[in-house]
C-alpha positions in Angstrom: 153.0 178.1 160.2 155.7 180.2 158.8 157.1 181.6 162.1 156.6 180.4 165.6 158.0 182.2 168.6 157.7 180.6 172.1 158.6 182.4 175.3 161.6 184.3 173.8 163.5 186.6 176.2 166.6 188.6 175.8 168.4 191.0 178.1 171.5 193.3 177.6 173.3 193.5 181.0 170.4 194.6 183.3 168.1 195.9 180.5 165.3 193.7 179.3 165.0 193.9 175.5 162.3 191.3 175.0 160.4 189.5 177.7 158.6 186.1 177.3 157.3 186.8 173.8 155.2 184.3 172.0 153.6 184.7 168.6 152.8 182.9 165.3 153.0 184.2 161.8 150.9 182.4 159.2 152.3 181.5 155.8 151.7 184.2 153.2 150.5 186.9 155.5 151.8 190.4 156.2 152.4 190.5 160.0 153.2 193.8 161.6 155.2 194.4 164.8 154.0 197.8 166.0 155.7 199.8 168.7 157.9 202.8 169.4 161.7 202.9 169.3 163.2 200.7 172.1 160.1 198.4 172.3 162.1 195.3 171.3 161.3 195.0 167.6 164.8 194.9 166.3 166.0 192.5 169.0 163.3 190.0 168.1 164.1 190.4 164.4 167.8 189.7 165.0 166.9 186.5 167.0 164.6 185.3 164.2 167.2 186.0 161.5 169.9 184.2 163.6 172.0 187.3 164.1 171.4 187.1 167.9 170.9 184.3 170.4 168.0 184.5 172.8 168.6 184.0 176.5 165.6 181.7 176.7 162.7 180.3 174.7 162.6 178.9 171.2 161.6 179.9 167.7 161.3 178.4 164.3 161.2 180.0 160.8 159.7 177.8 158.0 160.1 174.9 160.5 163.8 175.5 160.9 165.1 176.1 164.5 166.8 179.5 164.9 169.7 177.9 166.8 170.2 174.5 165.3 169.3 175.3 161.7 170.7 178.8 161.4 172.5 178.1 158.1 169.2 176.9 156.5 167.3 180.0 157.8 169.9 182.4 156.4 169.4 180.8 152.9 165.6 180.9 153.3 164.9 184.4 154.6 165.5 188.0 153.3 166.4 190.6 155.9 166.3 194.4 155.5 167.6 196.0 158.7 166.4 199.4 159.8 169.7 201.1 159.0 170.8 201.3 155.4 173.6 198.7 155.4 174.5 198.2 151.7 177.9 199.2 150.4 177.7 202.9 149.7 180.8 203.1 147.5 179.4 200.4 145.2 176.8 201.3 142.5 173.2 200.1 142.5 174.0 197.2 140.1 177.3 196.3 141.9 175.4 195.9 145.2 172.8 193.8 143.7 175.2 191.5 141.9 177.3 191.2 145.0 174.4 190.0 147.1 173.2 187.6 144.3 176.7 186.1 144.3 176.7 185.5 148.0 173.6 183.4 147.6 174.9 181.6 144.6 172.5 183.1 142.2 172.2 185.9 139.6 170.1 189.0 138.9 168.8 187.4 135.8 167.8 184.1 137.5 165.4 185.8 139.9 164.7 189.0 137.9 160.9 188.3 137.8 160.7 188.6 141.6 162.4 192.0 141.8 161.4 193.4 138.4 158.6 195.7 139.6 160.9 197.2 142.1 164.1 197.2 140.1 162.7 199.0 137.1 162.2 202.1 139.4 165.9 202.2 140.2 167.4 200.9 137.0 167.9 204.4 135.5 170.3 204.9 138.4 172.1 201.6 138.2 175.5 203.2 137.7 175.0 205.6 140.6 176.8 204.8 143.9 174.4 203.7 146.6 175.5 206.4 149.0 174.3 209.0 146.5 170.7 207.7 146.3 167.7 209.4 147.8 166.1 207.8 150.9 163.3 206.2 148.8 165.8 204.8 146.2 168.0 203.4 149.0 164.9 201.7 150.4 164.1 200.1 147.0 167.7 198.9 146.5 167.8 197.4 149.9 164.6 195.5 149.3 165.9 194.2 145.9 169.0 192.9 147.7 166.9 191.2 150.4 164.9 189.5 147.6 167.6 188.5 145.1 167.9 185.0 146.4 164.1 184.4 146.3 163.3 184.1 150.1 160.1 182.6 151.4 160.1 184.9 154.4 161.0 188.6 154.4 162.0 190.5 157.5 161.7 194.3 157.2 162.9 196.2 160.2 161.3 199.7 160.2 161.7 200.0 156.4 159.9 203.3 156.0 161.5 205.3 158.8 162.7 208.6 157.5 161.2 208.1 154.1 158.8 210.6 152.5 155.0 209.9 152.4 154.9 209.1 148.7 157.8 206.6 149.0 156.1 205.0 152.0 152.9 204.5 150.0 154.8 203.0 147.1 156.7 200.7 149.4 153.5 199.2 150.9 152.1 198.7 147.5 155.3 196.8 146.6 154.8 194.6 149.8 151.2 193.8 148.7 152.5 192.6 145.4 155.2 190.5 147.0 152.6 188.9 149.3 150.6 187.9 146.2 153.7 185.9 145.1 153.4 183.8 148.3 156.1 185.5 150.4 155.5 185.8 154.1 156.3 189.3 155.4 157.2 190.3 158.9 157.5 194.1 159.1 158.2 196.3 162.1 157.2 200.0 162.3 156.7 202.8 164.8 154.0 204.3 162.5 150.5 203.4 163.8 148.8 204.2 160.5 150.8 201.4 158.8 149.3 198.9 161.2 146.1 198.9 159.1 148.0 197.7 156.1 148.9 194.4 157.8 146.8 191.3 157.9 147.5 190.9 161.7 149.6 192.9 164.1 151.3 192.6 167.5 151.4 195.7 169.6 154.7 195.7 171.5 156.0 198.0 174.2 159.0 197.6 176.6 159.8 194.1 175.3 156.3 192.7 175.9 153.4 191.9 173.5 150.3 193.9 174.5 147.9 192.4 172.0 147.8 190.3 168.8 145.0 190.3 166.3 143.9 191.9 163.0 143.8 195.7 163.1 140.1 195.6 162.5 139.5 193.3 165.5 141.7 195.3 167.8 139.7 198.4 167.2 136.4 196.6 167.2 137.1 195.0 170.6 137.9 198.4 172.2 135.0 199.1 174.5 135.7 202.7 175.7 134.3 205.8 174.0 136.8 208.4 173.0 135.9 212.1 172.7 137.5 214.8 170.6 137.8 217.9 172.8 139.0 221.3 171.6 139.1 224.8 173.0 141.1 228.0 172.5 143.8 227.4 175.1 145.1 223.9 174.5 147.8 223.7 177.2 145.3 224.8 179.8 142.6 222.5 178.3 144.8 219.5 178.8 145.6 220.5 182.4 141.9 221.1 183.3 140.8 217.8 181.6 143.3 215.9 183.7 141.7 217.5 186.8 138.1 216.5 185.9 137.0 214.1 188.6 136.0 211.1 186.4 138.7 211.4 183.7 140.3 208.1 182.7 142.7 209.3 180.0 143.8 212.6 178.4 146.3 213.0 175.6 147.0 215.2 172.6 145.9 213.8 169.2 146.4 216.0 166.2 144.3 219.2 166.4 142.2 217.6 169.3 142.6 216.3 172.8 141.4 212.7 173.1 139.4 212.3 176.3 138.1 209.1 177.9 135.9 209.1 180.9 135.8 206.4 183.6 132.1 206.8 184.0 129.9 204.6 181.8 127.1 207.2 182.0 129.4 210.1 181.1 127.6 213.2 180.0 129.5 215.5 177.6 127.3 218.4 178.6 128.6 218.2 182.2 132.2 218.3 180.9 131.3 221.3 178.7 129.9 223.1 181.8 133.0 222.3 183.7 135.3 223.7 181.0 133.2 226.8 180.8 133.6 227.3 184.5 137.3 227.1 183.9 137.0 230.1 181.5 137.5 228.1 178.3 135.9 229.3 175.1 135.1 227.9 171.7 134.6 224.5 173.3 134.0 221.5 171.0 133.2 218.0 172.2 132.2 215.0 170.0 132.8 211.3 169.7 136.0 210.3 167.9 136.6 207.3 165.7 138.9 204.8 167.5 142.3 204.1 166.0 145.1 201.6 166.6 147.0 204.4 168.2 144.2 205.0 170.7 144.2 201.3 171.7 148.0 201.3 172.0 148.0 204.4 174.2 145.4 202.8 176.5 147.3 199.4 176.7 150.5 201.3 177.4 148.8 203.1 180.3 147.5 199.8 181.7 150.9 198.1 181.5 152.9 200.9 183.1 
């Protein structure tokens, strides 16, 4: 097991950041910590990378205890924080050489590991880091996190604020790193990125809601979700929430996702109800369940 977390809790004054979290990350897998801002993702990352002490519980990274063996862990893991934290007044090459020196290595020694990423930013190696685009900053930060050849890579919301093309490229890079045997723990608020992980933990308000592969999480979801659409969307949401057997109603792209509490739910009855409320151009059909749908439901249950 690459990472083991047992009953970890952490509070700041009276605010609970993470509460009794337990999880395991297998060696060589991409494990996603999926949840919105403030869910506790960064706090857990800081504990696992020995930047922060937990109030209770225990954790190991590659069999090293996060408290007793913090020096060994810092030499074993790569950590890319959510906020760009490299030296903005140093060039691309200067940043990379600086981080290599800290770990007692060189760019040349571990070049094969970062080669696929570095060749994309090499044309800008004399440019100061602060002048790079968001996607280029992301790639430089990843190179710096990999320069000492870590066995575990922690990526805290690495694609936040990055354009869709760069996000796609970044995940392709992670898949290639995984093939080289690196265990990757990545956090993200983007539910669509959950499907790119081998397994995920859905987290909200410092608690784990569910852990499994994205496919299994969706497969196990028993409720039927309906796409509902009509001309007056605000009024449609209001009227759906007033329907006697409604279980859940929320906006989802161009549709409203509707779940009924009745196992024998009849869409035609809902259509008649909406017509009686003067709605027009009504459309009701079964929707394909997504990770976001499951997360929304679990969040509702745990409020």
